[in-house]
C-alpha positions as a LaTeX table, in Angstrom:
\begin{tabular}{lrrr}
\hline
Residue & $x$ (\AA) & $y$ (\AA) & $z$ (\AA) \\
\hline
Met1 & $-1.44$ & 24.47 & 4.80 \\
Ser2 & $-1.67$ & 21.53 & 2.25 \\
Asp3 & $-4.20$ & 20.20 & 0.01 \\
Leu4 & $-4.76$ & 17.09 & 2.79 \\
Ser5 & $-3.86$ & 19.48 & 5.68 \\
Phe6 & $-6.74$ & 21.38 & 4.69 \\
His7 & $-9.47$ & 18.82 & 4.18 \\
Val8 & $-8.26$ & 16.81 & 7.47 \\
Lys9 & $-9.62$ & 20.14 & 9.07 \\
Gln10 & $-12.65$ & 19.58 & 7.72 \\
Phe11 & $-13.39$ & 16.97 & 9.71 \\
Val12 & $-11.19$ & 16.83 & 12.72 \\
Pro13 & $-10.33$ & 20.75 & 13.38 \\
Ala14 & $-7.98$ & 20.22 & 16.31 \\
Ser15 & $-6.08$ & 18.05 & 14.75 \\
Lys16 & $-2.32$ & 19.57 & 14.82 \\
Gly17 & 1.40 & 18.19 & 15.25 \\
Ser18 & 2.05 & 14.73 & 14.27 \\
Asp19 & $-1.49$ & 14.04 & 15.31 \\
Leu20 & $-2.56$ & 15.66 & 11.22 \\
Glu21 & 1.10 & 14.46 & 9.87 \\
His22 & $-0.36$ & 10.66 & 10.22 \\
Arg23 & $-3.54$ & 11.85 & 9.06 \\
Ile24 & $-2.32$ & 13.20 & 6.29 \\
Ser25 & 0.09 & 10.59 & 5.19 \\
Leu26 & $-2.92$ & 8.07 & 6.12 \\
Leu27 & $-5.11$ & 9.62 & 3.52 \\
Gln28 & $-1.53$ & 10.04 & 0.92 \\
Leu29 & $-2.30$ & 6.29 & 1.69 \\
Arg30 & $-5.83$ & 5.85 & 0.62 \\
Asp31 & $-4.39$ & 7.94 & $-2.76$ \\
Tyr32 & $-1.72$ & 5.61 & $-3.42$ \\
Ala33 & $-3.49$ & 2.24 & $-2.26$ \\
Ala34 & $-6.96$ & 3.36 & $-4.50$ \\
Ala35 & $-4.18$ & 3.91 & $-7.86$ \\
Met36 & $-2.49$ & 0.30 & $-6.97$ \\
Arg37 & $-5.80$ & $-0.73$ & $-7.22$ \\
Ser38 & $-6.94$ & 0.67 & $-10.39$ \\
Arg39 & $-3.33$ & $-0.25$ & $-11.73$ \\
Thr40 & $-2.70$ & $-3.79$ & $-10.88$ \\
Ala41 & $-3.70$ & $-7.33$ & $-12.60$ \\
Cys42 & $-2.73$ & $-9.02$ & $-9.77$ \\
Glu43 & $-5.08$ & $-10.49$ & $-7.46$ \\
His44 & $-3.31$ & $-10.52$ & $-4.60$ \\
Ala45 & $-2.37$ & $-7.22$ & $-5.01$ \\
Leu46 & $-5.75$ & $-5.50$ & $-5.51$ \\
Ser47 & $-6.98$ & $-7.39$ & $-2.21$ \\
Leu48 & $-4.17$ & $-6.37$ & $-0.36$ \\
Ala49 & $-4.84$ & $-2.11$ & $-1.84$ \\
Ala50 & $-8.30$ & $-2.21$ & $-1.11$ \\
Phe51 & $-7.61$ & $-3.40$ & 2.17 \\
Ala52 & $-5.28$ & $-0.99$ & 2.92 \\
His53 & $-7.55$ & 1.25 & 1.10 \\
Asp54 & $-10.51$ & 1.03 & 3.17 \\
Val55 & $-8.33$ & 1.14 & 6.58 \\
Ala56 & $-6.39$ & 4.25 & 6.00 \\
Gly57 & $-10.38$ & 5.31 & 5.67 \\
Asp58 & $-11.54$ & 4.09 & 8.44 \\
Tyr59 & $-8.63$ & 5.68 & 10.78 \\
Val60 & $-8.71$ & 9.01 & 9.03 \\
Phe61 & $-11.02$ & 10.91 & 9.83 \\
Ala62 & $-11.66$ & 8.71 & 13.35 \\
Asp63 & $-11.67$ & 9.98 & 16.61 \\
Val64 & $-8.60$ & 8.26 & 17.89 \\
Pro65 & $-5.11$ & 9.17 & 19.75 \\
Glu66 & $-2.26$ & 9.78 & 18.28 \\
Pro67 & $-0.72$ & 6.62 & 18.14 \\
Cys68 & $-3.77$ & 5.00 & 17.11 \\
Leu69 & $-3.23$ & 6.72 & 13.79 \\
Lys70 & 0.52 & 6.09 & 14.02 \\
Leu71 & $-0.07$ & 1.89 & 14.05 \\
Ala72 & $-2.92$ & 2.53 & 11.05 \\
Arg73 & $-0.30$ & 4.36 & 9.20 \\
Asn74 & 2.64 & 1.72 & 9.73 \\
Tyr75 & $-0.51$ & $-0.96$ & 9.41 \\
Cys76 & $-1.28$ & 0.45 & 5.77 \\
Arg77 & 2.02 & 0.69 & 4.77 \\
Ala78 & 3.12 & $-3.14$ & 5.28 \\
Ile79 & 0.09 & $-4.27$ & 4.04 \\
Leu80 & 1.20 & $-1.74$ & 1.01 \\
Gln81 & 4.26 & $-3.40$ & 0.46 \\
Ala82 & 2.96 & $-6.82$ & 0.76 \\
Ala83 & 0.98 & $-5.98$ & $-2.27$ \\
Leu84 & 3.74 & $-4.49$ & $-4.06$ \\
Ala85 & 5.57 & $-8.11$ & $-3.20$ \\
Ala86 & 2.38 & $-10.23$ & $-4.59$ \\
Glu87 & 2.56 & $-7.95$ & $-7.68$ \\
Ser88 & 6.49 & $-8.26$ & $-8.05$ \\
Met89 & 5.97 & $-12.78$ & $-7.62$ \\
Glu90 & 3.41 & $-12.68$ & $-9.89$ \\
Ala91 & 5.78 & $-10.91$ & $-12.52$ \\
Cys92 & 8.30 & $-13.60$ & $-11.15$ \\
Ala93 & 5.90 & $-16.81$ & $-12.23$ \\
\hline
\end{tabular}
């Protein structure tokens, strides 16, 4: 059991299979968003990273079905991709 699965199992003991994988992914995305918030100087990227952090945090331990977790994961990934694009665009200007 990975460290992150341990954290998920503390709050959602019945989580297994793809449900567990999506929750672990949301924890990873939340951590990535937190790291991005601490290193970016781009205001747009900062806002998007904060939003992704909040969304991942809202769903990672929520009592929602697996398809909803998958959507939340994909949504957070898209938000973070937009944040990276915002950083890149600012670097071009």
